Backbone as JSON, one array per atom type, in Angstrom:
{
  "sequence": "MNASESRTRPVPTARERRVNRMSLWMGLGGGSVAVLGAVAVAVGRTQNIPAFNTLGAGILAALPLFFAIMTVLGIRQMDEYGRQLHARAASVAFLVVMLLAGTLISLEAVLNFHTPPWALYVAGMGVWGIVGCVLAARDGRMK",
  "N": [[0.86, -1.17, 0.0], [0.63, 2.15, -0.92], [1.43, 5.62, -0.12], [-0.6, 7.31, -1.07], [-2.85, 5.65, -1.17], [-3.31, 5.15, 1.53], [-4.13, 7.61, 2.39], [-6.58, 7.92, 1.18], [-8.29, 6.21, 2.42], [-11.24, 6.04, 4.27], [-11.81, 7.73, 7.35], [-12.97, 6.22, 10.28], [-16.13, 7.1, 11.67], [-17.27, 8.52, 14.8], [-19.54, 7.15, 15.59], [-19.29, 4.76, 14.11], [-16.99, 3.75, 15.32], [-18.0, 3.28, 17.91], [-19.9, 1.28, 17.35], [-18.2, -0.7, 16.35], [-16.7, -1.19, 18.66], [-18.73, -2.16, 20.31], [-19.35, -4.48, 18.91], [-16.97, -5.89, 19.23], [-16.99, -6.27, 22.03], [-19.27, -7.82, 22.15], [-18.46, -10.15, 20.81], [-16.16, -10.98, 22.34], [-17.27, -11.02, 24.94], [-19.47, -12.78, 24.62], [-18.12, -15.08, 23.77], [-16.58, -15.55, 26.07], [-18.57, -16.0, 28.0], [-19.73, -18.3, 26.89], [-17.57, -20.1, 27.04], [-17.21, -20.16, 29.83], [-19.68, -21.28, 30.64], [-19.53, -23.78, 29.31], [-17.25, -24.9, 30.54], [-18.16, -25.07, 33.18], [-20.24, -26.96, 32.87], [-18.73, -29.13, 31.94], [-17.01, -29.62, 34.14], [-18.95, -30.2, 36.05], [-20.02, -32.56, 35.01], [-17.79, -34.32, 34.84], [-16.84, -34.38, 37.48], [-19.07, -35.09, 38.78], [-20.87, -33.17, 39.94], [-23.78, -31.83, 40.57], [-24.58, -29.14, 40.93], [-22.77, -27.59, 39.45], [-23.34, -28.51, 36.91], [-25.97, -27.55, 36.63], [-25.52, -24.8, 36.92], [-23.83, -24.32, 34.69], [-25.59, -25.05, 32.61], [-27.55, -23.11, 32.95], [-26.09, -20.78, 32.4], [-25.38, -21.23, 29.71], [-27.93, -21.33, 28.63], [-28.69, -18.69, 28.91], [-27.1, -17.42, 27.11], [-28.06, -16.85, 24.36], [-29.82, -14.76, 25.01], [-28.03, -12.84, 25.95], [-26.65, -12.29, 23.53], [-28.79, -11.28, 22.04], [-29.46, -8.92, 23.44], [-27.04, -7.49, 23.2], [-26.95, -7.24, 20.42], [-29.22, -5.66, 19.88], [-28.45, -3.33, 21.26], [-26.18, -2.67, 19.74], [-27.31, -2.23, 17.18], [-28.94, -0.06, 17.73], [-27.06, 1.93, 17.9], [-26.2, 2.27, 15.35], [-26.06, 3.84, 12.09], [-28.58, 4.79, 9.65], [-28.06, 3.29, 7.32], [-26.58, 1.11, 8.33], [-28.48, -0.11, 9.97], [-30.38, -0.84, 8.06], [-28.84, -2.59, 6.53], [-28.33, -4.68, 8.37], [-30.94, -5.54, 8.82], [-31.64, -6.52, 6.3], [-29.71, -8.55, 6.05], [-30.44, -10.17, 8.22], [-32.97, -10.99, 7.41], [-32.39, -12.61, 5.19], [-30.83, -14.54, 6.47], [-32.75, -15.65, 8.19], [-34.49, -16.81, 6.31], [-32.75, -18.73, 5.17], [-32.2, -20.36, 7.42], [-34.77, -21.29, 8.0], [-35.33, -22.77, 5.68], [-33.27, -24.66, 5.88], [-33.94, -25.86, 8.35], [-36.47, -26.93, 7.75], [-35.78, -28.73, 5.7], [-34.02, -30.44, 7.09], [-35.75, -31.45, 9.07], [-37.49, -32.94, 7.49], [-35.7, -34.82, 6.4], [-34.66, -36.05, 8.67], [-36.55, -37.88, 9.67], [-36.65, -39.72, 7.58], [-33.97, -40.56, 7.16], [-33.18, -41.2, 9.7], [-31.7, -39.64, 11.73], [-30.51, -37.11, 14.03], [-30.52, -33.65, 14.26], [-28.6, -31.41, 16.09], [-29.93, -28.72, 18.04], [-28.29, -26.43, 18.33], [-26.9, -26.32, 15.98], [-28.55, -25.13, 14.08], [-28.73, -22.58, 15.17], [-26.04, -21.71, 15.02], [-25.74, -21.83, 12.25], [-27.6, -19.87, 11.43], [-26.58, -17.49, 12.65], [-24.06, -17.44, 11.46], [-24.71, -17.22, 8.71], [-26.02, -14.75, 8.79], [-23.89, -13.01, 9.47], [-22.15, -13.45, 7.27], [-23.76, -12.71, 5.06], [-24.21, -10.04, 5.74], [-21.58, -9.01, 5.47], [-21.16, -9.53, 2.73], [-23.2, -7.96, 1.54], [-22.4, -5.41, 2.42], [-19.91, -5.21, 1.17], [-20.71, -5.37, -1.48], [-22.21, -3.04, -1.68], [-20.19, -1.28, -1.48], [-19.28, -0.35, 0.96], [-17.5, -1.57, 2.6], [-14.13, -1.98, 3.03]],
  "CA": [[0.0, 0.0, 0.0], [1.44, 3.36, -0.98], [0.97, 6.73, 0.72], [-1.86, 7.88, -1.56], [-3.94, 4.76, -0.79], [-3.62, 5.28, 2.95], [-4.83, 8.88, 2.6], [-7.95, 7.86, 0.66], [-9.1, 5.36, 3.29], [-12.07, 6.9, 5.12], [-11.62, 7.65, 8.8], [-14.25, 5.83, 10.88], [-16.79, 8.11, 12.48], [-17.42, 8.16, 16.22], [-20.59, 6.14, 15.65], [-18.72, 3.51, 13.63], [-16.08, 3.26, 16.37], [-18.84, 2.74, 18.98], [-20.47, 0.02, 16.87], [-17.09, -1.67, 16.32], [-16.39, -1.52, 20.06], [-19.84, -2.99, 20.78], [-19.19, -5.79, 18.27], [-15.85, -6.54, 19.89], [-17.47, -6.72, 23.34], [-20.22, -8.9, 21.92], [-17.69, -11.35, 20.5], [-15.36, -11.4, 23.49], [-18.16, -11.35, 26.05], [-20.21, -14.0, 24.28], [-17.17, -16.19, 23.81], [-16.22, -15.81, 27.47], [-19.74, -16.6, 28.66], [-19.86, -19.66, 26.36], [-16.5, -20.92, 27.62], [-17.53, -20.33, 31.25], [-20.77, -22.26, 30.73], [-19.04, -25.1, 28.89], [-16.35, -25.4, 31.58], [-18.98, -25.46, 34.33], [-20.91, -28.22, 32.55], [-17.71, -30.19, 31.88], [-16.6, -29.93, 35.51], [-20.09, -30.85, 36.69], [-20.18, -33.94, 34.52], [-16.64, -35.16, 35.17], [-16.72, -34.5, 38.94], [-20.4, -35.46, 39.26], [-21.36, -32.09, 40.8], [-24.99, -31.33, 39.91], [-24.67, -27.68, 40.98], [-22.01, -27.06, 38.32], [-24.13, -28.84, 35.72], [-27.1, -26.61, 36.59], [-24.95, -23.47, 36.67], [-23.39, -24.27, 33.29], [-26.77, -25.07, 31.74], [-28.18, -21.79, 33.06], [-25.25, -19.82, 31.68], [-25.52, -21.48, 28.27], [-29.3, -20.96, 28.24], [-28.76, -17.23, 28.88], [-26.22, -16.91, 26.05], [-28.8, -16.17, 23.29], [-30.34, -13.5, 25.54], [-26.89, -11.92, 25.93], [-26.43, -11.86, 22.14], [-29.92, -10.45, 21.61], [-29.3, -7.6, 24.06], [-25.9, -6.81, 22.58], [-27.32, -6.91, 19.04], [-30.13, -4.5, 19.93], [-27.63, -2.16, 21.63], [-25.35, -2.33, 18.59], [-28.14, -1.69, 16.1], [-29.4, 1.27, 18.15], [-25.98, 2.89, 17.7], [-25.86, 2.33, 13.93], [-26.77, 4.8, 11.25], [-29.7, 4.19, 8.92], [-27.55, 2.27, 6.41], [-26.23, -0.07, 9.12], [-29.72, -0.77, 10.38], [-30.97, -1.46, 6.87], [-27.96, -3.71, 6.17], [-28.57, -5.79, 9.29], [-32.29, -6.05, 8.6], [-31.59, -7.34, 5.09], [-28.94, -9.76, 6.34], [-31.23, -11.02, 9.11], [-34.07, -11.61, 6.66], [-31.81, -13.69, 4.4], [-30.44, -15.59, 7.42], [-33.98, -16.3, 8.62], [-34.93, -17.65, 5.21], [-31.83, -19.87, 5.05], [-32.4, -21.25, 8.56], [-36.07, -21.96, 7.86], [-35.17, -23.8, 4.65], [-32.42, -25.7, 6.46], [-34.71, -26.58, 9.36], [-37.5, -27.72, 7.07], [-35.12, -29.84, 5.01], [-33.52, -31.4, 8.08], [-36.89, -32.13, 9.7], [-37.96, -33.95, 6.54], [-34.7, -35.87, 6.23], [-34.41, -36.77, 9.93], [-37.45, -39.03, 9.76], [-36.33, -40.7, 6.54], [-32.61, -41.07, 7.32], [-33.01, -41.59, 11.09], [-30.64, -38.93, 12.45], [-31.02, -35.96, 14.76], [-29.69, -32.45, 14.16], [-28.63, -30.66, 17.35], [-30.51, -27.38, 17.86], [-27.27, -25.4, 18.23], [-26.43, -26.24, 14.6], [-29.38, -24.13, 13.41], [-28.33, -21.27, 15.71], [-24.75, -21.37, 14.41], [-25.98, -21.57, 10.82], [-28.27, -18.57, 11.3], [-25.66, -16.4, 12.98], [-23.03, -17.41, 10.43], [-25.28, -16.67, 7.47], [-26.26, -13.32, 9.03], [-22.6, -12.32, 9.35], [-21.64, -13.54, 5.89], [-24.62, -11.89, 4.19], [-23.91, -8.65, 6.07], [-20.3, -8.65, 4.83], [-21.33, -9.52, 1.27], [-23.99, -6.78, 1.18], [-21.59, -4.22, 2.63], [-18.89, -5.19, 0.11], [-21.42, -5.07, -2.72], [-22.58, -1.64, -1.64], [-18.96, -0.47, -1.46], [-19.09, 0.25, 2.27], [-16.49, -2.32, 3.34], [-12.88, -2.01, 2.26]],
  "C": [[0.9, 1.23, 0.0], [0.78, 4.48, -0.16], [-0.37, 7.28, 0.25], [-3.06, 6.99, -1.21], [-4.31, 4.92, 0.68], [-4.36, 6.59, 3.23], [-6.27, 8.82, 2.12], [-8.86, 6.97, 1.51], [-9.92, 6.23, 4.23], [-11.79, 6.65, 6.61], [-12.96, 7.26, 9.42], [-14.82, 6.95, 11.75], [-16.88, 7.63, 13.92], [-18.47, 7.06, 16.37], [-20.06, 4.78, 15.19], [-17.76, 2.91, 14.65], [-16.88, 2.66, 17.52], [-19.43, 1.39, 18.58], [-19.38, -1.06, 16.83], [-16.72, -2.12, 17.73], [-17.47, -2.44, 20.63], [-19.72, -4.4, 20.18], [-18.05, -6.58, 18.91], [-16.28, -7.09, 21.25], [-18.46, -7.88, 23.19], [-19.48, -10.21, 21.64], [-16.9, -11.87, 21.69], [-16.23, -11.81, 24.67], [-18.93, -12.63, 25.81], [-19.32, -15.22, 24.31], [-16.79, -16.56, 25.24], [-17.36, -16.48, 28.22], [-19.91, -18.05, 28.19], [-18.8, -20.58, 26.96], [-16.78, -21.19, 29.1], [-18.63, -21.37, 31.44], [-20.32, -23.66, 30.37], [-18.12, -25.71, 29.93], [-17.15, -25.86, 32.8], [-19.7, -26.78, 34.08], [-19.9, -29.36, 32.53], [-17.26, -30.6, 33.27], [-17.73, -30.65, 36.23], [-20.26, -32.29, 36.27], [-19.01, -34.83, 34.94], [-16.51, -35.39, 36.68], [-18.04, -34.9, 39.59], [-20.92, -34.46, 40.31], [-22.58, -31.48, 40.12], [-25.11, -29.8, 39.9], [-23.92, -27.04, 39.81], [-22.74, -27.33, 37.0], [-25.26, -27.83, 35.55], [-26.62, -25.2, 36.28], [-24.54, -23.32, 35.21], [-24.56, -24.25, 32.32], [-27.48, -23.72, 31.77], [-27.41, -20.73, 32.3], [-25.43, -19.99, 30.18], [-26.93, -21.13, 27.78], [-29.46, -19.45, 28.13], [-27.94, -16.62, 27.74], [-26.99, -16.26, 24.9], [-29.4, -14.84, 23.75], [-29.24, -12.44, 25.56], [-26.66, -11.38, 24.52], [-27.56, -10.98, 21.64], [-29.8, -9.04, 22.17], [-28.16, -6.83, 23.41], [-26.21, -6.41, 21.13], [-28.23, -5.69, 19.0], [-29.34, -3.24, 20.29], [-26.75, -1.72, 20.46], [-26.14, -1.68, 17.47], [-28.65, -0.3, 16.45], [-28.33, 2.33, 17.93], [-25.6, 3.06, 16.23], [-26.6, 3.46, 13.24], [-27.84, 4.05, 10.46], [-29.21, 3.1, 7.96], [-27.23, 0.99, 7.17], [-27.46, -0.84, 9.57], [-30.36, -1.51, 9.21], [-30.15, -2.7, 6.46], [-28.24, -4.91, 7.06], [-29.97, -6.36, 9.14], [-32.32, -6.94, 7.35], [-30.85, -8.64, 5.34], [-29.73, -10.71, 7.24], [-32.37, -11.69, 8.36], [-33.55, -12.76, 5.79], [-31.43, -14.86, 5.31], [-31.67, -16.35, 7.91], [-34.48, -17.26, 7.54], [-34.06, -18.9, 5.09], [-32.06, -20.86, 6.2], [-33.74, -21.97, 8.46], [-36.0, -23.05, 6.78], [-34.34, -24.97, 5.17], [-33.19, -26.53, 7.47], [-35.77, -27.46, 8.72], [-36.91, -28.93, 6.36], [-34.66, -30.9, 6.0], [-34.65, -32.14, 8.78], [-37.42, -33.23, 8.78], [-36.99, -35.11, 6.43], [-34.45, -36.68, 7.5], [-35.29, -38.0, 10.05], [-37.06, -40.13, 8.77], [-34.97, -41.36, 6.8], [-32.25, -41.42, 8.76], [-31.76, -40.97, 11.74], [-31.26, -37.73, 13.13], [-30.02, -34.8, 14.64], [-29.75, -31.71, 15.49], [-29.14, -29.24, 17.11], [-29.45, -26.29, 17.7], [-26.77, -25.26, 16.79], [-27.25, -25.2, 13.82], [-29.02, -22.72, 13.88], [-27.02, -20.81, 15.07], [-24.92, -21.05, 12.93], [-26.61, -20.2, 10.63], [-27.34, -17.4, 11.57], [-24.55, -16.29, 11.93], [-23.52, -16.81, 9.13], [-25.53, -15.17, 7.62], [-24.96, -12.54, 8.87], [-22.07, -12.31, 7.92], [-22.44, -12.66, 4.95], [-24.38, -10.41, 4.47], [-22.62, -8.18, 5.42], [-20.44, -8.57, 3.32], [-22.12, -8.29, 0.83], [-23.18, -5.5, 1.34], [-20.52, -4.09, 1.54], [-19.54, -4.81, -1.22], [-21.78, -3.6, -2.8], [-21.37, -0.71, -1.59], [-18.69, 0.17, -0.11], [-18.02, -0.45, 3.09], [-15.24, -2.4, 2.49], [-11.89, -2.89, 2.95]]
}
């Protein structure tokens, strides 16, 4: 990268910095909460301590609520384009997850297997992120 390219890169606004900071906290916080819950469940199962099992299950059950709150807080700090981008990405992710769920429900009975519920959650969140990046790149907002 030469000097002229670095000068043409847009400086993030204060709002973009806040959203980026919120996203970082969402990732680090969510990852930490997930690890804490998983460790509590693992310790509870290996040491046969029901309290740890219950604690870990409660923490993991609260994880989607944590992500929902952080997502709402992040979207509230976005500009109109960011809100529209996330709404479009979420609608595509919802469609993909519904198609995936419907297909898997049909195939589970025929092929005699069970899809864990977390797989649909991971698929939805992954598709949401990927579609958001693709839409932003397509719109020329991500460099």
